[in-house]
KETOR-930376 format. One record per residue (C-alpha): x, y, z; residue in three letters. Coordinates in steps of 0.25 Angstrom, whole numbers, plus 2048, in hexadecimal, padded with zeros to 3 digits. Layout:
<nulums>
(nulum (X Y Z) "ALA") ...
</nulums>
This chain:
<nulums>
(nulum (4B0 928 FE5) "UNK") (nulum (4B3 927 FD7) "UNK") (nulum (4C1 92D FD8) "UNK") (nulum (4C5 926 FE3) "UNK") (nulum (4BF 917 FDC) "UNK") (nulum (4C6 91D FD0) "UNK") (nulum (4D4 91E FD4) "UNK") (nulum (4D3 912 FDB) "UNK") (nulum (4CF 90A FD0) "UNK") (nulum (4D8 911 FC6) "UNK") (nulum (4E5 90F FD0) "UNK") (nulum (4E1 901 FCF) "UNK") (nulum (4E1 901 FC1) "UNK") (nulum (4ED 907 FC0) "UNK") (nulum (4F4 8FA FC5) "UNK") (nulum (4F8 8F0 FB9) "UNK") (nulum (4EF 8E4 FB3) "UNK") (nulum (4F7 8D9 FB6) "UNK") (nulum (4F5 8DE FC5) "UNK") (nulum (4E8 8E1 FC5) "UNK") (nulum (4E3 8D3 FBE) "UNK") (nulum (4EB 8CC FC9) "UNK") (nulum (4E3 8D3 FD2) "UNK") (nulum (4D6 8CD FC7) "UNK") (nulum (4DA 8C1 FC9) "UNK") (nulum (4D9 8C1 FD8) "UNK") (nulum (4CC 8C8 FD8) "UNK") (nulum (4C8 8BC FCF) "UNK") (nulum (4CC 8B3 FD9) "UNK") (nulum (4C2 8BB FE3) "UNK") (nulum (4B7 8BB FD8) "UNK") (nulum (4B7 8AE FD5) "UNK") (nulum (4BB 8A6 FE0) "UNK") (nulum (4B8 8AF FEF) "UNK") (nulum (4AB 8B8 FEA) "UNK") (nulum (4A7 8AF FDE) "UNK") (nulum (4A1 8BD FD8) "UNK") (nulum (496 8B7 FD0) "UNK") (nulum (49C 8AB FCD) "UNK") (nulum (48E 8A4 FCE) "UNK") (nulum (489 8AE FC3) "UNK") (nulum (494 8AB FBB) "UNK") (nulum (494 899 FBD) "UNK") (nulum (486 89A FBA) "UNK") (nulum (488 8A2 FAE) "UNK") (nulum (493 89B FA7) "UNK") (nulum (48A 88F FAA) "UNK") (nulum (47F 894 FA2) "UNK") (nulum (489 89A F95) "UNK") (nulum (492 88B F95) "UNK") (nulum (488 87F F9A) "UNK") (nulum (491 877 F92) "UNK") (nulum (49E 87B F9A) "UNK") (nulum (4A0 873 FA7) "UNK") (nulum (4A1 87C FB5) "UNK") (nulum (4B0 87B FB5) "UNK") (nulum (4B0 883 FA7) "UNK") (nulum (4A8 88C FAC) "UNK") (nulum (4AE 890 FBA) "UNK") (nulum (4BA 891 FB0) "UNK") (nulum (4B2 89A FA8) "UNK") (nulum (4AF 8A3 FB4) "UNK") (nulum (4BC 8A4 FB9) "UNK") (nulum (4C1 8AA FAE) "UNK") (nulum (4B7 8B3 FAD) "UNK") (nulum (4B8 8B8 FBB) "UNK") (nulum (4C7 8BB FB8) "UNK") (nulum (4C1 8C2 FAA) "UNK") (nulum (4B9 8CB FB4) "UNK") (nulum (4C3 8CE FBD) "UNK") (nulum (4CA 8D3 FB0) "UNK") (nulum (4C1 8DC FAE) "UNK") (nulum (4C1 8E2 FBB) "UNK") (nulum (4D1 8E6 FBA) "UNK") (nulum (4CE 8E9 FAC) "UNK") (nulum (4C4 8F6 FAD) "UNK") (nulum (4CC 8F9 FBA) "UNK") (nulum (4D8 8FA FB1) "UNK") (nulum (4D0 904 FA8) "UNK") (nulum (4D2 90F FB1) "UNK") (nulum (4E1 911 FAE) "UNK") (nulum (4E2 908 FA2) "UNK") (nulum (4E8 910 F96) "UNK") (nulum (4E4 90F F88) "UNK") (nulum (4ED 909 F81) "UNK") (nulum (4EF 8FD F8C) "UNK") (nulum (4E1 8FB F88) "UNK") (nulum (4DE 8FB F7B) "UNK") (nulum (4EB 8EF F7C) "UNK") (nulum (4E1 8E8 F84) "UNK") (nulum (4D4 8EB F7D) "UNK") (nulum (4D5 8E8 F6D) "UNK") (nulum (4CA 8E4 F64) "UNK") (nulum (4C2 8E7 F54) "UNK") (nulum (4BD 8F4 F58) "UNK") (nulum (4BF 8F8 F48) "UNK") (nulum (4B3 8EE F45) "UNK") (nulum (4AA 8F6 F4D) "UNK") (nulum (4B1 903 F4A) "UNK") (nulum (4AF 8FE F3B) "UNK") (nulum (49E 900 F3D) "UNK") (nulum (4A0 90B F44) "UNK") (nulum (4A8 910 F37) "UNK") (nulum (49B 90C F2F) "UNK") (nulum (494 918 F39) "UNK") (nulum (48C 90C F3F) "UNK") (nulum (488 90C F4F) "UNK") (nulum (48E 900 F56) "UNK") (nulum (489 8F8 F62) "UNK") (nulum (494 8EF F69) "UNK") (nulum (48D 8E2 F70) "UNK") (nulum (495 8DC F7A) "UNK") (nulum (493 8D4 F87) "UNK") (nulum (49A 8D3 F94) "UNK") (nulum (4A6 8CE F91) "UNK") (nulum (4B2 8D2 F97) "UNK") (nulum (4B8 8DF F95) "UNK") (nulum (4AD 8E7 F90) "UNK") (nulum (4B3 8F2 F9A) "UNK") (nulum (4BD 8F4 F91) "UNK") (nulum (4B6 8F5 F85) "UNK") (nulum (4AE 8FE F86) "UNK") (nulum (4BD 907 F84) "UNK") (nulum (4BF 8FD F78) "UNK") (nulum (4B6 901 F70) "UNK") (nulum (4B3 90F F75) "UNK") (nulum (4C4 913 F73) "UNK") (nulum (4C2 90B F64) "UNK") (nulum (4B5 90F F5F) "UNK") (nulum (4B4 918 F52) "UNK") (nulum (4A7 91E F5A) "UNK") (nulum (4A2 920 F68) "UNK") (nulum (4A0 914 F70) "UNK") (nulum (495 914 F7B) "UNK") (nulum (491 909 F85) "UNK") (nulum (486 907 F90) "UNK") (nulum (489 907 F9E) "UNK") (nulum (482 904 FAC) "UNK") (nulum (484 90E FB7) "UNK") (nulum (48B 90A FC3) "UNK") (nulum (485 90F FD0) "UNK") (nulum (492 912 FD7) "UNK") (nulum (495 921 FD0) "UNK") (nulum (4A3 91F FD2) "UNK") (nulum (4A4 912 FCB) "UNK") (nulum (499 916 FBF) "UNK") (nulum (4A3 921 FBE) "UNK") (nulum (4B0 91A FBF) "UNK") (nulum (4A9 90F FB3) "UNK") (nulum (4A5 91B FA9) "UNK") (nulum (4B4 921 FAA) "UNK") (nulum (4B9 913 FA7) "UNK") (nulum (4B0 910 F9A) "UNK") (nulum (4B0 91F F96) "UNK") (nulum (4C0 920 F93) "UNK") (nulum (4C1 91D F85) "UNK") (nulum (4B3 926 F82) "UNK") (nulum (4A8 918 F85) "UNK") (nulum (49A 91F F88) "UNK") (nulum (491 91A F92) "UNK") (nulum (485 91B F92) "UNK") (nulum (47F 916 F9E) "UNK") (nulum (473 90B F9D) "UNK") (nulum (468 914 FA6) "UNK") (nulum (46A 91F F9A) "UNK") (nulum (46D 916 F8F) "UNK") (nulum (45F 91C F87) "UNK") (nulum (460 92A F8A) "UNK") (nulum (46E 92D F86) "UNK") (nulum (46F 922 F7C) "UNK") (nulum (46B 92C F72) "UNK") (nulum (478 935 F73) "UNK") (nulum (480 928 F6E) "UNK") (nulum (476 928 F61) "UNK") (nulum (47B 934 F5D) "UNK") (nulum (489 92F F58) "UNK") (nulum (48F 922 F52) "UNK") (nulum (492 919 F5D) "UNK") (nulum (495 90B F62) "UNK") (nulum (48E 906 F6F) "UNK") (nulum (494 8FC F77) "UNK") (nulum (488 8F1 F7D) "UNK") (nulum (489 8E4 F88) "UNK") (nulum (47F 8DD F81) "UNK") (nulum (47F 8D2 F8B) "UNK") (nulum (47A 8DC F96) "UNK") (nulum (46D 8D5 F9F) "UNK") (nulum (461 8DD F99) "UNK") (nulum (45B 8E7 FA5) "UNK") (nulum (44D 8DF FA4) "UNK") (nulum (44E 8D2 F9D) "UNK") (nulum (43F 8D1 F99) "UNK") (nulum (444 8DB F8D) "UNK") (nulum (450 8D4 F8A) "UNK") (nulum (454 8CC F7D) "UNK") (nulum (454 8BD F83) "UNK") (nulum (45E 8B4 F7C) "UNK") (nulum (466 8A7 F82) "UNK") (nulum (473 8AC F87) "UNK") (nulum (47C 89D F87) "UNK") (nulum (470 896 F86) "UNK") (nulum (467 89D F92) "UNK") (nulum (45E 8AB F8E) "UNK") (nulum (464 8B7 F93) "UNK") (nulum (45D 8C4 F91) "UNK") (nulum (467 8CE F88) "UNK") (nulum (466 8DF F88) "UNK") (nulum (45E 8E2 F7B) "UNK") (nulum (462 8F0 F7B) "UNK") (nulum (470 8EC F72) "UNK") (nulum (468 8E7 F67) "UNK") (nulum (45B 8F2 F66) "UNK") (nulum (466 8FE F67) "UNK") (nulum (46E 8F6 F5B) "UNK") (nulum (462 8F5 F54) "UNK") (nulum (45A 901 F56) "UNK") (nulum (469 908 F52) "UNK") (nulum (46D 900 F48) "UNK") (nulum (479 8FF F4C) "UNK") (nulum (486 8F5 F4C) "UNK") (nulum (487 8EB F53) "UNK") (nulum (493 8E3 F58) "UNK") (nulum (495 8D9 F62) "UNK") (nulum (4A4 8DA F6C) "UNK") (nulum (4AA 8CE F71) "UNK") (nulum (4B3 8D1 F7B) "UNK") (nulum (4C0 8C7 F7B) "UNK") (nulum (4C9 8C7 F86) "UNK") (nulum (4D6 8C4 F81) "UNK") (nulum (4DF 8C3 F8D) "UNK") (nulum (4DD 8CA F9B) "UNK") (nulum (4DB 8D9 F99) "UNK") (nulum (4DB 8D8 F89) "UNK") (nulum (4CE 8D8 F81) "UNK") (nulum (4C9 8D7 F71) "UNK") (nulum (4BC 8E0 F6F) "UNK") (nulum (4B7 8D7 F63) "UNK") (nulum (4AC 8DC F5C) "UNK") (nulum (4A2 8D5 F52) "UNK") (nulum (49A 8DD F4A) "UNK") (nulum (48C 8D7 F47) "UNK") (nulum (484 8E3 F3F) "UNK") (nulum (487 8EF F3B) "UNK") (nulum (476 8F3 F3A) "UNK") (nulum (46F 8EB F48) "UNK") (nulum (462 8EF F41) "UNK") (nulum (461 8E4 F39) "UNK") (nulum (460 8DA F43) "UNK") (nulum (453 8D5 F4A) "UNK") (nulum (450 8D3 F58) "UNK") (nulum (459 8CD F60) "UNK") (nulum (462 8C9 F56) "UNK") (nulum (46F 8D2 F5B) "UNK") (nulum (46C 8CD F69) "UNK") (nulum (46C 8BF F64) "UNK") (nulum (47A 8C1 F5D) "UNK") (nulum (47F 8C8 F69) "UNK") (nulum (47B 8BE F71) "UNK") (nulum (483 8B3 F69) "UNK") (nulum (48F 8BC F67) "UNK") (nulum (48F 8BD F76) "UNK") (nulum (48F 8AF F79) "UNK") (nulum (49A 8AB F70) "UNK") (nulum (4A2 8B7 F74) "UNK") (nulum (4A0 8B0 F84) "UNK") (nulum (4A2 8A2 F7F) "UNK") (nulum (4B0 8A6 F79) "UNK") (nulum (4B5 8AC F86) "UNK") (nulum (4AB 8A6 F90) "UNK") (nulum (4B3 8AE F9C) "UNK") (nulum (4B1 8BB F95) "UNK") (nulum (4A1 8BE F9A) "UNK") (nulum (49B 8C4 FA6) "UNK") (nulum (497 8B6 FAB) "UNK") (nulum (493 8BE FB8) "UNK") (nulum (48A 8C7 FB1) "UNK") (nulum (47C 8BF FB4) "UNK") (nulum (478 8BD FA2) "UNK") (nulum (46D 8B4 FA7) "UNK") (nulum (465 8BA FB2) "UNK") (nulum (45A 8BC FAC) "UNK") (nulum (451 8B1 FA8) "UNK") (nulum (44B 8AF F9B) "UNK") (nulum (43A 8B1 F9D) "UNK") (nulum (431 8AF F91) "UNK") (nulum (423 8B6 F95) "UNK") (nulum (42F 8C3 F99) "UNK") (nulum (430 8D0 F8E) "UNK") (nulum (43C 8CA F8B) "UNK") (nulum (441 8C9 F7B) "UNK") (nulum (446 8B9 F78) "UNK") (nulum (44F 8BA F6B) "UNK") (nulum (457 8AF F6B) "UNK") (nulum (456 8A5 F60) "UNK") (nulum (461 89F F62) "UNK") 
</nulums>
């Protein structure tokens, strides 16, 4: 089954970008107007994040978001056959910031969010980082699709650790200098043990693992904003936060990340995964939650 799926998708990936984007425009019409894929969730999230905007302004952001979402599908498909030189014309960034820290012997954590195109980011950093690049992934139940995703993401040396096996396999990474990428705005599996902060003025749980790992291992922390320059072209902007995360007090690093993420989203509101239910959990003060907001 894997070879059938791979073969079909590979042949489709050989089609030129302009053609696939044209198909993507049709997909946008179907997703937004006919199917209404998660449209209620998207508009609800936008209303929470931008109450100061009019409904027509939020609909405009939603439409742009769906275009970005379809573009992401096209671009991931193209990864199957894209030549290296083509990719690196489309994806640039200030990776020298990360490598300069690595040259000083520090391990590094990259904290990014659900922006487009994070899949390209895995390639960009694993190819350009002077030390091995690691990341987490959630195993897909379909074995063929899971194998395909791993093949795509490993092409330039990105070492992926399955989330379910993280505690057992993380020690292998610690044996050498590393860069580790976190999508730090994931919804936690257990919100009762999350850090809770106001995210766009509504309580949301943030996973504790990125901060706890950074502080425990005293790594350097770099926040990443993904800028969509134009269709198919991205800039990965790295902002150093600290080279000694152990100096941070409880919750401080997560608050800084929250502020950085909000600022990045406000700069390009459509460039965020609004179909992701960021506020699906309700804060309960009597639970074992960690309320750390001081804003």
